[in-house]
C-alpha positions as CSV (number, residue, x, y, z in Angstrom):
1,M,0.1,0.1,0.1
2,P,1.4,3.1,-0.9
3,T,2.1,6.1,1.6
4,K,-0.3,8.0,0.9
5,Y,-2.4,5.7,1.5
6,K,-0.9,4.7,4.6
7,L,-1.7,8.3,5.7
8,L,-5.1,8.3,4.8
9,M,-5.7,5.4,6.4
10,Q,-4.3,6.7,9.5
11,L,-6.1,9.7,9.2
12,A,-9.3,8.2,8.6
13,G,-8.5,6.6,11.9
14,G,-7.5,9.2,13.7
15,V,-10.4,10.9,12.7
16,A,-13.1,7.8,13.5
17,V,-10.9,7.8,16.8
18,L,-11.3,11.6,17.2
19,A,-15.5,11.2,16.0
20,V,-15.8,8.1,18.9
21,L,-14.3,10.3,21.4
22,V,-16.3,13.4,20.7
23,G,-19.5,10.9,20.5
24,I,-18.5,9.4,23.8
25,A,-17.8,12.7,25.5
26,W,-20.7,13.5,24.3
27,W,-22.8,10.8,25.8
28,I,-21.2,11.6,28.9
29,V,-21.6,15.2,28.2
30,S,-25.1,15.6,27.1
31,P,-27.1,14.3,30.0
32,R,-25.4,16.8,32.1
33,I,-26.4,19.8,29.7
34,E,-30.1,18.5,29.8
35,L,-30.3,18.5,33.6
36,Q,-28.5,22.1,33.9
37,V,-30.7,23.4,31.0
38,Q,-33.9,21.7,33.5
39,R,-32.1,23.4,36.5
40,A,-31.8,26.7,35.2
41,E,-35.5,26.6,33.8
42,R,-36.6,25.7,37.4
43,A,-34.7,28.3,38.8
44,E,-36.4,30.9,36.6
45,K,-39.4,29.7,37.7
46,D,-38.3,29.8,41.2
47,L,-37.3,33.7,41.0
48,A,-40.6,34.3,39.1
49,K,-42.0,32.8,41.6
50,E,-40.3,34.7,44.6
51,Q,-40.6,37.8,42.7
52,E,-44.5,37.6,42.8
53,L,-44.2,36.5,46.4
54,T,-42.1,39.5,47.0
55,K,-45.0,41.7,45.1
56,M,-47.7,40.3,47.0
57,Q,-45.8,40.6,50.5
58,A,-45.3,44.7,49.9
59,L,-48.5,45.2,49.0
60,V,-49.2,43.2,52.7
61,L,-46.8,45.1,53.9
62,E,-48.5,48.5,52.5
63,G,-51.8,47.3,53.5
64,Q,-51.0,46.9,57.2
65,Q,-48.8,49.8,56.9
66,R,-52.3,52.0,55.7
67,E,-53.7,49.6,59.1
68,I,-50.9,51.0,61.3
69,D,-52.1,54.5,60.1
70,R,-55.6,54.3,60.7
71,A,-54.9,52.6,64.4
72,A,-52.9,55.4,64.9
73,D,-54.9,58.0,63.9
74,I,-58.1,56.6,65.9
75,D,-55.8,56.5,68.9
76,R,-55.1,60.2,68.4
77,G,-58.8,60.7,67.9
78,I,-59.2,58.6,71.6
79,K,-56.5,60.8,73.2
80,R,-58.8,64.0,72.2
81,L,-61.9,62.6,73.1
82,Q,-60.5,62.0,76.6
83,Q,-59.0,65.4,76.7
84,T,-62.7,66.8,75.8
85,I,-64.5,64.4,78.2
86,T,-62.3,65.6,80.8
87,Q,-62.3,68.9,80.2
88,Q,-66.2,68.6,80.3
89,G,-65.9,66.8,83.5
90,R,-64.1,69.5,85.1
91,R,-66.6,71.6,84.0
92,Q,-69.3,69.7,85.3
93,D,-68.0,69.3,88.4
94,R,-67.1,72.9,89.0
95,A,-70.8,73.2,88.1
96,I,-71.9,70.7,90.3
97,E,-70.0,72.5,93.2
98,E,-71.6,75.9,92.0
99,L,-75.0,74.7,92.4
100,K,-74.1,73.2,95.7
101,R,-73.4,76.7,97.0
102,N,-76.9,78.1,95.7
103,D,-78.8,75.5,96.9
104,Q,-78.4,76.1,100.0
105,T,-79.2,80.2,99.6
106,I,-81.8,78.8,97.8
107,L,-83.1,76.2,100.5
108,D,-82.8,78.6,103.2
109,Y,-84.8,81.4,101.4
110,F,-88.2,78.6,100.7
111,A,-88.1,77.7,104.6
112,L,-89.2,81.5,105.2
113,P,-92.8,82.1,105.2
114,V,-94.7,83.3,101.9
115,P,-95.3,87.4,103.0
116,A,-99.3,87.4,102.9
117,D,-99.3,90.2,100.4
118,V,-97.6,87.5,97.6
119,G,-100.0,84.7,98.9
120,V,-103.0,86.7,98.1
121,L,-101.6,87.9,94.6
122,Y,-101.8,84.1,93.5
123,A,-104.4,83.2,94.6
124,R,-107.2,81.5,92.5
125,P,-110.8,80.5,92.6
126,D,-111.9,77.4,93.7
127,T,-113.5,75.6,90.5
128,T,-113.1,73.0,88.4
129,D,-115.0,74.6,85.5
130,P,-113.0,75.9,82.9
131,A,-116.0,78.2,82.4
132,A,-116.1,79.6,85.6
133,Y,-112.5,80.1,85.9
134,R,-111.4,83.6,85.9
135,A,-107.8,85.0,86.6
136,G,-106.9,86.7,90.1
137,N,-106.2,90.9,89.8
138,E,-103.1,91.7,87.6
139,V,-100.4,91.6,89.6
140,R,-98.8,95.1,90.4
141,P,-95.4,96.4,89.3
142,G,-93.5,96.0,93.0
143,A,-95.8,94.0,94.6
144,V,-93.2,91.5,95.7
145,L,-91.4,92.4,98.6
146,P,-88.2,91.7,98.5
147,A,-86.9,88.8,100.2
148,G,-85.2,88.7,103.8
149,P,-85.8,88.8,107.4
150,G,-88.7,91.6,107.3
151,A,-90.7,90.2,104.6
152,A,-92.0,87.2,106.5
153,D,-93.8,90.0,108.4
154,G,-95.4,92.2,105.9
155,D,-93.2,95.0,107.0
């Protein structure tokens, strides 16, 4: 066999060995490549899910912040109402104390007998018949005596 053919045969054998080695390498690497592609696809899906979850969490946090703000507004309103109630309570306490002081003065006044001149002014006829009822004489200006120790005696 001529050298030319030997060289071609050796070259063909080398190419065949190389093709077999490439085939074996492909056979070994191909499943790993496929596995890496699947992992990459799974990672992309997981990333998309995580991004969606992150968006949902952000929305939930925004909602919670709004609720916290509303609760703070309600708390401020309650504090204002408490202050208003406290102020009104103080005013009522002062008014009740004033009434207690005035009540004693009024009780003392009402304990005095009614002057005879005043009692006569308000006398009404003894009747239950509306047609027979007639109002008493008109009240004259200055007819009522001022209250005091001498007023009960008719002075």
